[in-house]
Each structure stands twice: as structure tokens, then as C-alpha cells.
C-alpha positions in Angstrom: -23.5 -6.4 -3.1 -24.7 -6.2 0.4 -23.6 -8.2 3.6 -26.2 -10.5 3.4 -25.2 -13.9 1.9 -27.6 -16.1 0.0 -26.9 -19.7 -1.5 -29.6 -20.2 -4.4 -31.5 -23.6 -4.1 -30.1 -24.5 -7.4 -26.3 -24.2 -6.8 -26.8 -25.3 -2.7 -26.8 -28.6 -4.2 -24.0 -28.7 -5.8 -22.5 -26.9 -2.5 -24.0 -28.8 0.2 -22.4 -32.0 -0.8 -19.2 -30.5 -1.2 -19.0 -29.4 2.4 -20.4 -32.5 3.6 -17.9 -34.3 2.2 -14.8 -32.1 2.9 -15.4 -32.6 6.5 -14.4 -36.1 6.1 -10.9 -34.7 5.8 -10.8 -33.4 8.9 -12.0 -36.8 10.9 -11.6 -39.4 7.9 -7.4 -39.4 8.0 -5.9 -37.8 11.2 -6.7 -37.6 15.2 -8.7 -34.4 16.0 -5.3 -34.0 18.2 -2.9 -35.0 14.9 -5.2 -32.1 13.0 -5.1 -29.5 15.3 -2.3 -27.6 12.7 -1.0 -27.7 9.4 1.7 -30.8 9.3 4.5 -31.8 7.1 5.2 -35.1 6.5 9.0 -35.6 5.5 9.8 -39.1 2.9 10.6 -40.9 6.1 6.9 -40.4 7.2 8.2 -38.2 10.3 5.8 -35.6 10.9 5.9 -32.0 12.4 3.5 -29.7 13.3 3.6 -26.3 11.9 3.2 -23.2 14.9 2.3 -20.3 12.8 1.8 -19.0 8.9 3.0 -15.6 7.7 4.1 -14.6 10.9 7.9 -13.1 11.0 8.7 -13.6 14.5 9.5 -17.3 14.0 11.7 -18.1 17.2 11.8 -21.1 18.3 8.9 -22.4 16.2 8.1 -23.4 12.6 6.3 -20.8 10.9 5.5 -21.6 7.1 5.3 -18.8 4.8 2.8 -19.1 1.2 3.0 -16.1 -1.4 0.4 -14.4 0.1 2.6 -13.2 2.5 4.9 -10.9 0.0 7.8 -12.3 -2.2 10.4 -12.8 0.9 9.7 -13.9 4.1 11.2 -10.8 5.9 13.1 -13.0 8.3 16.3 -12.4 9.8 19.4 -13.7 8.4 19.9 -16.1 11.6 17.0 -17.5 10.2 17.2 -21.0 8.5 14.5 -21.9 5.7 13.6 -24.1 3.3 11.7 -23.1 0.1 9.7 -25.9 -1.9 7.9 -25.5 -4.8 4.5 -27.2 -4.9 4.6 -30.3 -7.3 0.5 -32.1 -6.3 -2.5 -31.2 -4.2 -0.6 -31.6 -1.1 2.9 -32.3 -2.3 6.0 -29.8 -2.2 9.5 -30.3 -3.7 12.1 -29.0 -1.7 14.4 -26.6 -4.0 16.9 -24.6 -1.4 18.0 -24.5 2.0 19.3 -20.8 3.4 19.6 -18.2 5.3 16.1 -15.9 6.4 14.5 -13.7 4.4 14.1 -16.1 1.3 12.2 -15.6 -1.3 8.7 -17.5 -1.5 8.0 -18.9 -4.9 4.8 -17.8 -6.5 3.7 -21.6 -6.5 5.4 -22.5 -3.6 5.8 -22.2 0.3 8.7 -21.3 3.0 9.4 -23.4 6.0 11.3 -21.3 9.1 12.6 -20.9 12.1 15.3 -18.9 14.5 17.0 -19.8 17.0 17.1 -20.2 20.2 14.8 -23.1 18.2 14.2 -26.5 19.4 16.5 -29.2 18.4 13.4 -31.2 17.2 12.5 -28.3 14.6 16.3 -27.4 13.4 17.1 -30.8 13.3 14.2 -31.7 11.1 14.7 -28.6 8.7 18.1 -29.5 8.3 17.7 -33.0 7.5 15.1 -32.1 4.3 17.1 -32.4 1.1 17.1 -30.8 -2.2 14.8 -32.8 -4.6 13.1 -34.5 -1.3 9.4 -34.3 -2.1 6.9 -33.8 1.6 3.4 -33.7 2.5 2.0 -30.3 3.3 -1.3 -31.2 4.7 -3.8 -28.1 6.1 -6.5 -29.3 8.4 -10.2 -27.9 6.9 -11.1 -26.8 10.3 -8.8 -24.1 11.9 -10.0 -22.1 15.2 -8.5 -18.9 16.4 -9.1 -17.7 20.1 -9.2 -14.8 22.1 -10.6 -12.6 24.8 -12.2 -9.9 24.6 -12.1 -6.6 26.3 -15.6 -5.5 25.9 -19.2 -5.3 24.3 -20.3 -2.2 23.5 -17.8 0.3 24.6 -18.7 3.2 26.9 -16.6 5.2 29.0 -17.6 3.2 31.8 -17.5 0.3 30.5 -13.9 0.3 29.5 -12.1 3.6 30.5 -8.9 2.4 29.2 -10.8 3.4 25.7 -12.4 6.1 26.7 -10.0 9.1 25.2 -10.5 7.2 22.0 -12.6 7.3 18.6 -15.1 4.5 19.4 -13.8 4.0 22.9 -11.1 1.5 21.8 -7.8 1.7 23.2 -4.6 0.2 22.4 -4.5 -3.4 22.3 -8.0 -3.9 22.4 -10.5 -6.1 21.3 -13.9 -5.2 21.0 -17.2 -6.2 19.6 -19.4 -3.5 18.6 -23.5 -4.5 18.0 -26.4 -2.5 16.5 -26.8 -1.5 20.4 -24.1 0.6 19.9 -25.2 2.5 17.0 -25.1 2.7 13.4 -20.8 2.1 13.3 -18.2 1.8 15.3 -16.7 4.9 15.5 -12.9 4.4 15.4 -10.2 5.4 14.0 -8.1 3.7 11.1 -5.2 2.4 13.4 -6.5 -0.9 14.4 -8.2 -4.1 12.1 -12.0 -4.9 12.0 -14.3 -7.8 10.7 -17.7 -7.1 10.1 -20.0 -10.6 10.8 -23.5 -10.8 9.4 -25.1 -13.8 10.4 -22.2 -15.2 12.4 -20.3 -15.3 9.6 -17.3 -13.2 8.5 -18.5 -10.7 5.7 -16.0 -8.1 5.2 -12.4 -7.6 6.4 -10.7 -4.4 7.2 -11.5 -0.9 7.6 -12.5 1.9 10.5 -15.4 3.2 11.5 -17.3 0.0 10.3 -20.9 0.0 9.8 -22.4 -2.5 11.9 -25.0 -4.7 10.2 -28.3 -5.2 11.6 -28.0 -8.6 11.9 -24.8 -9.0 13.1 -21.7 -7.2 14.8 -18.5 -6.2 13.9 -15.4 -7.2 15.9 -12.6 -4.4 16.2 -8.9 -5.1 17.4 -5.9 -2.6 17.7 -2.1 -4.1 18.3 -1.2 -7.5 18.5 -5.2 -7.9 18.9 -5.3 -6.1 15.5 -3.2 -9.2 14.1 -5.6 -11.7 15.9 -8.4 -10.8 13.7 -5.8 -10.7 10.7 -6.6 -14.6 10.4 -10.2 -13.8 9.7 -11.3 -15.1 6.4 -14.5 -14.3 4.6 -17.0 -17.2 5.4 -15.5 -17.5 8.6 -18.0 -18.3 11.5 -17.4 -16.3 14.4 -18.7 -16.6 18.0 -17.9 -14.8 21.5 -20.0 -15.0 24.8 -20.9 -12.4 27.3 -17.9 -13.3 29.7 -15.3 -12.4 27.0 -14.6 -15.5 24.8 -14.1 -15.2 21.3 -13.4 -18.0 18.5 -12.6 -17.5 15.0 -13.8 -21.0 13.1 -12.4 -21.5 9.8 -14.3 -25.2 8.2 -15.3 -26.6 4.8 -18.3 -24.2 4.2 -15.9 -21.2 4.8 -14.3 -21.9 1.1 -17.7 -23.0 -0.3 -19.1 -19.2 1.0 -16.2 -17.4 -0.3 -16.4 -19.4 -4.3 -20.3 -18.0 -4.0 -19.4 -14.9 -2.4 -17.0 -14.0 -4.7 -19.0 -15.3 -8.3 -21.9 -13.5 -7.0 -19.8 -10.7 -6.6 -17.7 -10.7 -10.2 -21.4 -11.5 -11.4 -23.1 -8.3 -9.9 -19.3 -6.3 -10.6 -19.6 -7.4 -14.5 -23.5 -6.5 -14.9 -23.0 -3.0 -13.5 -20.3 -2.5 -15.7 -22.1 -3.5 -19.0 -24.8 -0.9 -17.5 -22.9 1.5 -17.2 -21.0 1.4 -20.5 -17.8 0.5 -18.1 -15.0 0.1 -20.7 -14.0 -3.3 -18.9 -12.2 -6.6 -19.9 -15.8 -8.1 -20.6 -14.4 -11.5 -22.5 -11.8 -12.3 -19.7 -14.2 -11.8 -16.9 -17.1 -13.9 -18.7 -14.2 -16.5 -19.0 -12.8 -16.7 -15.7 -16.6 -16.6 -14.3 -17.7 -19.4 -16.6 -14.4 -21.3 -15.5 -14.8 -20.8 -11.7 -18.3 -22.3 -12.3 -16.5 -25.7 -14.0 -14.4 -25.9 -11.5 -17.2 -26.1 -8.6 -19.3 -28.9 -10.8 -15.6 -30.6 -10.6 -15.8 -30.6 -7.2 -19.3 -31.9 -7.3 -18.0 -34.9 -9.3 -14.6 -35.9 -7.2 -16.2 -35.7 -3.8 -16.2 -38.7 -2.9 -13.5 -40.1 -5.1 -11.3 -37.9 -4.0 -12.2 -35.0 -1.7 -8.6 -32.9 -1.3 -9.1 -32.8 -5.0 -12.8 -31.3 -4.2 -11.1 -28.6 -1.8 -8.5 -27.9 -4.7 -11.3 -27.0 -6.8 -13.1 -24.8 -4.5 -10.0 -22.3 -4.2 -9.4 -22.5 -7.2 -12.9 -21.4 -8.1 -12.6 -18.2 -5.7 -9.4 -17.6 -7.2 -11.2 -17.6 -10.7 -14.3 -15.5 -9.1 -11.9 -12.6 -7.7 -10.1 -12.6 -11.7 -13.7 -12.3 -13.2 -14.1 -9.4 -10.8 -11.0 -7.9 -11.2 -11.5 -7.6 -15.2 -15.0 -5.7 -14.8 -13.5 -3.2 -13.5 -12.3 -0.2 -15.4 -8.7 0.8 -16.0 -8.2 4.5 -16.1 -5.1 5.5 -19.1 -4.3 9.3 -17.2 -3.4 8.3 -13.2 0.0 8.0 -11.3 0.6 4.2 -9.9 3.3 4.5 -8.2 5.2 2.9 -5.2 7.6 3.2 -2.2 10.8 1.0 -2.4 13.8 0.6 -0.2 16.5 -1.3 -2.5 18.4 -4.5 -1.6 19.1 -5.9 -4.6 22.0 -6.9 -5.0 22.5 -7.6 -8.7 21.0 -6.3 -11.8 19.3 -9.6 -12.1 17.9 -8.7 -8.9 16.7 -4.9 -10.3 15.1 -6.7 -13.5 13.2 -9.1 -11.4 11.5 -6.2 -9.1 11.1 -3.8 -12.2 9.3 -6.7 -14.1 7.1 -7.5 -11.0 6.1 -3.7 -10.8 5.6 -3.4 -14.6 3.1 -6.8 -14.0 1.3 -4.9 -11.6 1.3 -1.8 -14.1 3.0 0.5 -11.5 4.3 3.6 -13.9 6.2 5.5 -10.8 8.8 4.3 -8.5 9.5 6.4 -5.4 13.3 4.4 -4.9 14.9 5.5 -1.3 17.8 7.3 -2.4 19.4 8.3 1.0 18.5 6.0 4.2 20.3 6.2 7.4 22.8 8.8 6.6 24.1 6.9 3.0 23.4 7.9 -0.5 22.9 4.9 -2.5 24.5 6.0 -5.4 28.2 7.1 -5.6 27.9 10.2 -4.3 30.7 13.2 -5.2 29.6 15.6 -2.8 29.9 12.9 0.3 32.9 11.9 -0.6 34.0 15.9 -0.7 32.7 15.9 2.6 34.6 12.9 3.7 31.6 10.8 4.2 31.4 7.6 3.3 30.8 7.6 -1.0 28.2 5.1 -1.3 25.6 2.9 1.3 27.9 -0.1 2.3 25.2 -2.3 1.1 25.3 -1.5 -2.4 29.1 0.0 -2.5 31.1 -4.0 -3.5 28.2 -4.7 -5.6 28.3 -5.4 -9.5 25.2 -3.9 -11.8 26.5 -5.0 -15.1 27.0 -2.2 -17.2 25.8 0.1 -14.4 29.0 -0.6 -12.3 27.7 -0.2 -8.4 25.1 2.4 -9.1 22.0 0.9 -8.2 20.3 4.2 -8.7 20.8 4.2 -12.4 20.2 0.5 -13.0 16.8 1.1 -11.7 16.2 4.2 -13.8 17.8 2.6 -16.9 16.0 -0.4 -16.6 12.7 1.0 -15.2 12.2 3.8 -18.4 12.3 0.0 -20.6 9.5 -0.9 -18.6 7.3 2.7 -18.2 8.3 2.8 -15.0 9.8 6.7 -14.5 11.7 7.0 -11.0 11.0 9.5 -8.1 14.0 10.2 -5.6 12.3 9.0 -1.9 14.6 11.0 1.2 14.8 10.6 4.6 15.7 14.4 4.6 17.2 15.2 7.8 16.5 11.3 9.6 19.6 10.2 9.4 20.4 7.0 11.4 19.3 4.8 14.2 20.7 4.2 17.7 21.3 0.3 16.5 23.1 1.1 14.2 25.7 3.0 15.7 26.5 6.7 15.4 26.6 8.2 11.6 29.5 9.1 9.6 28.1 12.2 9.6 28.2 13.2 13.7 31.7 11.2 13.5 32.9 14.0 11.5 30.7 17.3 12.0 28.9 16.3 15.9 27.8 20.1 15.5 25.6 19.2 12.5 23.6 17.5 15.3 19.8 18.4 16.2 20.1 18.8 20.0 17.3 17.8 22.1 16.4 19.3 25.6 17.3 16.5 27.3 20.7 16.5 25.6 23.7 16.1 27.6 26.2 19.1 26.8 28.6 17.9 23.7 26.1 15.4 23.5 25.1 13.8 19.9 21.9 12.1 21.1 18.5 10.2 19.6 14.6 11.6 19.6 13.6 9.9 22.5 10.6 8.3 21.2 12.3 6.1 18.0 15.7 6.4 18.9 16.5 8.4 15.7 19.7 10.7 14.8 18.9 14.3 13.1 20.2 16.5 11.8 19.8 20.3 12.4 17.5 21.8 9.6 18.6 25.5 10.8 21.9 25.0 11.0 23.1 26.6 7.3 26.3 23.9 6.7 23.8 21.2 7.3 21.1 23.3 4.5 24.3 23.1 2.0 25.5 20.0 2.5 21.5 18.4 1.6 20.6 20.9 -1.3 23.9 19.7 -2.5 23.3 16.0 -2.2 19.4 16.8 -3.7 21.4 18.7 -6.6 23.8 15.9 -7.3 21.0 13.8 -8.2 18.7 16.0 -9.9 21.9 17.0 -12.4 23.7 13.6 -12.7 20.5 11.1 -12.8 16.9 10.8 -14.9 15.1 11.5 -12.4 11.7 12.9 -12.8 11.1 14.4 -9.0 11.7 14.1 -5.8 10.2 12.5 -2.8 10.6 14.7 0.7 10.4 13.2 3.7 11.4 14.5 7.5 11.7 17.8 6.1 11.4 18.4 9.9 12.9 18.4 13.3 11.0 15.3 15.4 7.3 15.9 16.8 7.6 16.0 20.6 6.4 17.2 23.7 7.5 20.3 25.7 10.1 18.1 27.9 11.5 16.7 25.0 11.7 19.7 22.2 14.1 20.5 19.6 16.3 22.3 18.7 18.7 23.7 21.3 21.9 23.9 19.5 24.6 26.8 20.8 24.3 28.5 17.6 20.3 27.9 17.6 19.9 29.6 21.3 22.2 32.6 20.4 20.6 33.3 17.1 16.9 33.5 18.7 18.3 35.7 21.6 19.8 38.2 19.3 16.2 38.2 18.3 14.3 38.0 21.1 16.5 39.1 23.7 15.7 35.7 25.7 17.8 31.9 25.4 14.7 29.6 24.2 16.2 26.9 26.7 15.0 28.8 29.6 11.6 29.3 28.3 8.6 27.4 30.1 5.7 25.7 27.9 3.3 29.0 29.3 5.8 32.0 28.1 4.3 34.0 25.4 7.6 33.2 23.5 7.9 29.7 23.4 4.8 29.8 20.6 7.6 32.6 19.0 10.4 29.8 19.7 8.6 26.8 17.7 7.5 29.4 14.9 11.7 30.2 14.5 11.9 26.6 13.8 9.2 26.2 12.2 10.5 29.1 9.8 14.0 27.9 9.3 12.1 24.2 8.3 10.3 26.5 5.7 13.2 28.6 4.4 14.9 25.2 3.8 12.4 23.8 1.4 11.6 27.0 -0.3 15.4 26.9 -1.5 15.4 23.4 -2.3 12.2 24.3 -4.4 14.4 27.1 -6.3 17.3 25.2 -6.5 15.4 22.2 -8.3 13.1 24.6 -10.1 16.1 26.5 -11.5 17.5 23.6 -12.8 14.7 21.9 -14.6 10.6 23.8 -14.2 8.8 20.2 -14.9 11.0 18.6 -11.9 8.0 17.2 -9.4 8.3 18.1 -5.2 6.2 16.3 -3.6 5.2 16.1 0.3 4.1 12.8 2.1 2.0 14.0 5.6 1.0 11.8 8.1 -2.3 12.3 9.4 -2.2 15.8 11.8 0.3 18.0 12.9 2.9 17.0 10.1 -0.3 17.5 7.4 -0.7 20.8 8.9 3.2 21.8 8.4 2.5 20.9 4.7 0.1 23.9 4.3 3.5 26.0 4.6 4.5 24.7 1.6 2.2 24.8 -1.1 3.8 27.3 -2.9 7.1 24.8 -2.7 5.6 22.0 -3.2 4.1 20.0 -6.0 2.1 17.5 -5.0 0.8 16.0 -2.1 0.4 12.3 -1.1 -1.2 12.4 2.4 -1.1 8.5 4.0 -4.4 7.1 4.6 -4.1 4.5 7.2 -7.5 3.1 6.9 -8.9 0.4 4.3 -12.2 1.0 3.6 -13.6 3.9 1.2 -14.5 6.4 4.2 -11.4 6.4 5.9 -9.3 6.6 2.9 -11.3 9.6 1.6 -11.0 11.3 5.0 -8.1 11.7 4.8 -7.5 13.0 1.3 -10.3 15.7 1.9 -8.8 17.1 5.4 -5.7 17.0 3.1 -7.2 19.3 0.3 -8.5 21.2 2.9 -4.9 22.5 3.8 -4.1 23.2 0.4 -4.7 24.3 -2.9 -7.1 23.0 -6.1 -3.3 23.2 -8.0 -1.8 21.2 -6.1 -1.5 17.3 -7.6 -3.5 14.8 -5.7 -2.3 11.7 -4.9 -3.1 9.1 -1.5 -1.0 6.8 0.1 -2.1 3.5 0.8 -0.8 0.8 3.2 -2.0 -2.6 1.7 1.5 -3.5 0.9 2.8 -3.3 4.1 -0.3 -4.4 5.9 0.1 -7.8 4.2 -3.8 -7.1 2.9 -4.8 -10.2 0.4 -5.2 -9.4 -3.4 -8.9 -8.5 -3.1 -8.7 -6.0 0.0 -5.3 -4.1 -2.2 -7.4 -3.6 -5.4 -10.3 -2.1 -3.3 -7.8 0.0 -1.8 -6.3 1.1 -4.8 -10.3 1.7 -6.0 -11.4 4.2 -3.0 -7.2 5.7 -2.9 -7.9 6.8 -7.0 -11.2 8.3 -6.0 -11.4 12.0 -6.7 -7.2 12.2 -7.1 -5.2 12.1 -9.8 -3.8 8.9 -8.7 -2.3 6.4 -5.6 1.0 5.9 -3.7 1.4 2.2 -2.0 3.7 1.3 0.7 5.9 -0.4 0.2 6.7 -2.9 -2.6 8.8 -4.7 -0.2 6.0 -6.2 1.2 4.3 -6.7 -2.1 2.7 -10.1 -2.8 2.4 -12.1 -6.1 -1.3 -12.4 -5.5 -1.8 -8.5 -5.3 0.8 -8.0 -8.0 -1.5 -10.7 -10.4 -4.8 -8.7 -9.2 -4.1 -5.3 -9.5 -2.1 -6.0 -13.2 -5.6 -8.0 -14.2 -7.6 -5.2 -13.0 -7.8 -1.5 -12.4 -3.9 -1.5 -13.7 -4.5 -3.4 -16.9 -3.8 -1.2 -19.3 -1.3 1.2 -19.6 -1.7 5.0 -17.7 0.0 7.9 -18.4 1.1 9.7 -15.3 -0.9 13.5 -15.0 2.1 14.7 -12.4 5.0 14.2 -14.6 3.4 14.8 -17.8 0.2 16.4 -17.4 -0.2 17.6 -21.3 0.2 13.6 -22.4 -2.6 12.2 -19.7 -4.7 14.9 -21.3 -4.0 13.8 -24.4 -4.1 10.1 -23.3 -7.2 10.9 -21.5 -9.4 12.4 -24.7 -8.0 9.7 -27.2 -9.4 7.4 -25.0 -12.9 9.1 -24.2 -12.9 9.0 -28.9 -11.9 5.3 -28.5 -14.9 4.5 -25.9 -17.3 6.4 -27.7 -16.9 4.5 -31.3 -16.3 1.1 -29.7 -18.8 1.8 -26.6 -21.2 4.3 -26.1 -22.7 4.6 -29.9 -22.4 0.3 -30.6 -23.8 -0.3 -26.8 -26.6 2.2 -27.0 -25.5 4.8 -24.3 -25.9 7.6 -27.5 -26.9 7.9 -30.9 -24.8 7.9 -34.1 -24.6 11.3 -34.6 -24.2 12.3 -31.3 -21.2 10.3 -31.3 -20.0 11.7 -34.1 -20.2 15.1 -32.4 -18.4 14.2 -29.3 -15.7 12.5 -31.4 -15.1 15.6 -33.6 -15.1 17.5 -30.4 -12.4 15.3 -28.8 -10.5 15.3 -31.7 -10.1 18.9 -31.8 -8.6 18.3 -28.1 -6.5 15.8 -29.4 -4.9 18.4 -32.1 -4.2 21.0 -29.1 -2.3 18.7 -27.0 0.0 17.9 -29.7 0.9 21.3 -30.9 4.3 23.5 -29.4 3.9 24.4 -26.1 4.0 28.1 -27.1 0.3 27.3 -29.1 -1.2 26.5 -25.8 -2.6 29.2 -23.9 -4.4 28.9 -20.6 -7.2 31.0 -21.4 -8.2 29.4 -24.5 -7.9 26.4 -22.5 -10.5 27.6 -20.4 -12.8 28.6 -22.8 -12.3 25.3 -24.7 -13.3 23.4 -21.4 -16.3 25.5 -21.0 -17.9 24.9 -24.7 -16.8 21.1 -24.5 -18.9 21.2 -21.1 -21.4 22.7 -22.5 -21.5 20.6 -26.3 -21.8 17.4 -24.0 -24.9 18.9 -22.0 -26.5 19.2 -25.2 -26.1 16.0 -26.7 -30.1 15.0 -25.8 -29.6 10.7 -26.3 -26.7 11.2 -23.9 -27.4 8.3 -21.3 -26.8 10.1 -17.9 -24.2 7.6 -16.7 -21.8 8.4 -19.5 -22.9 12.1 -19.4 -21.7 12.5 -15.4 -18.4 10.2 -16.5 -17.5 12.5 -19.4 -17.7 15.5 -17.1 -15.9 14.3 -14.8 -12.8 13.2 -17.0 -13.4 17.0 -18.2 -12.9 17.7 -14.9 -9.3 15.5 -14.7 -8.0 17.2 -18.2 -9.5 21.3 -16.3 -7.1 20.0 -12.9 -4.6 18.7 -15.0 -4.0 21.3 -17.4 -4.1 23.9 -14.3 -1.5 22.5 -13.2 0.3 22.4 -16.0 0.2 26.3 -16.5 0.9 27.3 -13.3 3.8 24.8 -11.8 5.7 23.5 -14.5 6.5 26.5 -17.7 
């Protein structure tokens, strides 16, 4: 569906009356001043106004968190928070009060503040007792205002943005009209909303297309946060002098419902036309219920306008569900999530894994080392005279797993079809705010030395104040290799995701790594102390390459060690765009998979990151895409669309990070692209191939023949071919030869092309799936045997 929005004459009569009556809510109950924001009314009738929503900065203000934010408020422990569950349309019951970072009920909210806070806010929250029922009323109309930096920026009109794509500078807010061009040209590091006929029709993205009858608003930094207040259906106005306003009123809810319904219907129709294996009954049921709720809204608009508004919101959610159910769900792909554990007991671990299972994840990249500690009890750390386990977990009780949270996640994860890979912070081992890492208290000579560090000083990097181990130090390398060996030998992890296997990226003035040992070794080889070199000297490049080679040598040692233990063990790297992505190209013989980090939130920006990474690595590499939907707290539908874009042309998706996941997004993924179980091709490529050919057989019999995508005769031919593959994938490994597989692939391709009755769209899909099969089997032969 395009950006244009159309409300039919048939439905407008229903929706317009809902709009007109719901507008009464903003004028008929409280005066304009009282309805300027969400209010809370306790049982004594005392009212307080909410200052912000879903914002972690809660200092000296009252913030309301709802389930769309995350499972937790993510606020400081010094905060004071009240947890409430919904018991009516606007009624909420207090169920718990306590410190910050409270769990947000899936059908409830959290009220939060933090010191220094006004006596009014703090005393009000502390006066709310367990069991008390309060009313939380959200005004129908909301306005968010800011000031533009420029309209259709140029180098001359916006010099601060001149060096950057789309002429958008740091912290700027800009409008792009069709006079600017076809798209904004911006990078993915901000946030954009697309406005058509003065109404928001698209959220997120970079380099957004500019509609002919609208404009795009683009923000970076705090202005990106401002734009995240936008919702589909909001009105947007701006003035030549720079004032801009986002306006939500009753029509916003109607617009969202109608657009969601239209998209769900269109997606369902497209799925049927293209013989997609979708959940048709559930999709149709959700769409039907959404339409029924809108009819109910019309019926109660006069007697209960607040109920009418609630029905409209529910209709939108059901329309979203209809869209999710209309999507295909692949049986061969990685569905992974990065996660730093925080669980304090076994019940916490089980709750987290249950949520992951509900979303459909089949792989967990668990952060096993961070801030210089291991999350598991480490004999290696103990032998080096260092803390045996991260203090966050060392005293905890995880039932039969003792204090070993890693083992708890692995064993409980396998029960849910979720494998665990180790995600490591590598050579970055702490932050200045946490004090000196234990490694440097005992072994100060292990520190990576920055140019501007004082003699004998253990310093942090100038950019982020992180502490770094010296990757070129042989003692450090030996220590790190033992940490990784201990994990692989003692725990049933399926892979290692390496992060920070390098020195920090810095300018010449803040460059690395000038330890006495490194300087001496380089001077022995090249006759010059690297600390005396200038950036213009020919030898400076040799020094940088010398350090880079030390990084490469470590990764090569890690590869040799892990493969000697288990040839199927998977090593992956997660490069950021730019210098780090280039560095990964040095490791193509040492890693099995690459997960480029795509920071954008639209198909083009995500795919541009994937394609750029593929140019640096061979076809035999396993490709996944790293996306930041959770971290950026995107809405549920935007998260689903991110997953669809990231999975295109790759073997799966890694989401960052589950600590910021929300219940609505988890629910949406489990209903949509991840509702059916999937086999991870990176970990078990042959099993992924087997699942795929069995899925083709099932779809041939249940969909393609029945729905007329091919004749019964051709369907039988295709099934026979796929059953040969089924038998082949179940044979012992020694009988599976690469030459025979390649020959069978070419033969199968030819047979598919010769099926005269086969619908072109299905033929294209089958050839694409054969391409996946070939990719996974090539990976199997080249990386895992």
C-alpha cells in the first residue's frame, strides 16, 4: 500500500461520528488546562499530572511507563515507582511499590519519579497504597512542539549540516519537501517521519522517500527523540519561521485503525494471490473482529465515548494482528537476540526464556563476559588471582544450577528450543565509572597504552572512558584464550560472538598501543620507536599494520583453538559500518559468520548495510543482520517490518537487545514472521536444509496444488524430487559428498523450470529456496567438516 490514505464512503459514516463524539472528551469533562496531559486521580479525588511518558529520565518529574516501552522501566535504582494493573477502561489498581527498574505489567503501567523530586510528586506516589484503585485519564488531544533548524537544507542555508548526508547535522530537526528531491539522502543515525496530506503515514528510517503531496521531517539526537512522539495518523504543521507541531486528536485513532485494516487486508489478499503459507483463518478472524469493534464504537459513541475510544484502539491492535498472521514464517533461519543477563534467581531466568520462546527466538547470544568479569564461576579467573565470578551473580541461587547463571540459561533454553552462543566484550573490560578493573589491579602491564597516557599510568580511552587490555601482549592473549577455552569445554554453547577484538578507534593524537614491550618489538623490526613517528611518516602505516596484524593473529589463534575442540563450533563477528567492517575482511578464514549492524529502520537502509558487508566477505560466510528495533524502543509493527527487511537475502536476524524488548513486540513476532519453529542454518545447516525441503513438500500438497499454483501431475513431480532431498539429508555425514550435492542442485533447478503449470511467483520462490539450500550446504562443507 502506498502512502496515500483513503476512507471509503461506506465506512466514513461510522468513523466520522466516532471522531465527533470522542472529541467531546477533550472539552466536556475537564477544562483545557486540566487536559493538557495525562492525569492520575487517587481514591481521595486528588489529581496529579504526568509530565512524560516512556522516558528513563525521571528526575524531578512524574513519568508513566506502559508495555510498549519494555518489560522494565530501565530507570535508576534510586527511583521510586508504583506498579499498577488495569482493571477498567481508565481504572488501575496498585499492586506494588518500590525502587527503580520495576517490571511493567503487560496490562498495566508504572508511575515513576527520582530524586531530586518535588515533594508533591514523591508524597503523592508514596501515598498510593496496595489495592487502591486510581483513574488514569489520557487526553484525546496531545501536542508536541519544537523548532526547525531548516527547510530543504543546503550547504549555504545550513552550514552545520553541510558535511553530513542530506545536510542534516548533529542535533538538528529539518523538513524536506519535494523541492529538495526524491529522498532526504540522510544516514540511518537519526529518525524520520513521512507526512502525506498533513498526516503522518510512516515512522522511522533514513534517506526516506519524499511524497509528492507531503514532506519528511528528519531529526538527530534529541530531535530524533522528539519525532518518536509521532504516531501514524497524527497531524503535522510547520511554519516558515521554523515552528513545528505534532498533533494527536481523535482522528488519529480512526486513521490508525483504517490504515491498519487496509494494510492487513491488502497483505492478506497478496498472500493468497502469491500462494504464501500464511495463517489465513487467524488473519481473517482478526480483521473481522477489528471491523466489529469499530461498529461497536459507533453504537456506544453517545452513551460511553470513552468506551468508543477503547474499542477503536482495540480494533487497531486486531488489524495489526491480521497483518502479522498474513505473513509467511520460514522454517530455516536464525532468530537470535543479544542479551546481558540480570536475573537474580531461576524463576527470573525461566520468565526471560519464556518470553524469548513466545517471540520465536531460536538462538540467544548471551553476554558471558563484561566489565572484566565472567558471569559463570571461572577456574581460569581464580587461577590468575582474579574474582571468580561477576559480583552480580556470585551470591545468587539458581536452584539446581547453584550460582551458575550461564548453565541455567543453557539448560533451560534447550528445553524451549533456544540454543546459547557466548557473546563477549573481548578486550574492553571496564568503564571508569566502575573503578579500576581487577585485571589491572593485579597486572597493570596488561593495559593497552594510549599515546596521551602518563608513564606507568593505566588509563581509559579518550573517547568513551573504557579500559582496554593490550591485545598484542602475549600474556594477555594466553589469558583470554583460556577464558574462551573454558567456556567451550565446560558449557554446551554452540558458538562465540566476538566483540571488541581490537584496539579502540582513535585519531593520531589518541592512538594506541604504546606499551614498552610493543615499542621495543617494533623498534627491533623497523629501527624506530613508534611513539616518535608522525602521522605523515611512511613508517606510521607500518606501525598501524603491525598492530592490526596482532589483532588478526589473536583471532586466528582463537579460531584454531575452537575448531580443534569442535569443528562445528561457530565463530561470528559483529562489525559496525566503516572501519570495523573493513577489519572483518581480515578474518574471513577465521570466522564462520558475520552479523553487520544495521542502524536504520527501513528496507533500503538495512539492506545497504548488508550489501556493503557482503562485498568484503566470501559467499561461503553465513550472513545474519543485526538490527536495533528493541534498543530504539520501536513500536511492535515497526519491529516486525525491521525483521522482514533484515531477513531478506540473509540467513536470519539478530536483534539488539532483549533487555529493551517489549511485550507487544514479542507478541507481534510470535504471531507473524516467527510463529512457526525454525532451524538455525548456522548451527545445524543440514537440519535446516531438511526442514526446508519438508516444508516445500508440505506446501506443494497443501497449497500449490489445491490453490491452482500447479497441476496435480506437476505437484507429484516436485514432491518426488524434494523427497529425494529429504532422504539425502537424513543419510550419514560420510555419505554426503559435495560434488553430488552440487549436481543434484543443478538437476533440481532444471526440473523446477520444466514444470509447465507452475505459477511464476512460486517458481521464483522455489529457486530462491534452492539458493538457500545451496548456501547452507556450501557452508556445511567448507566450514563444518
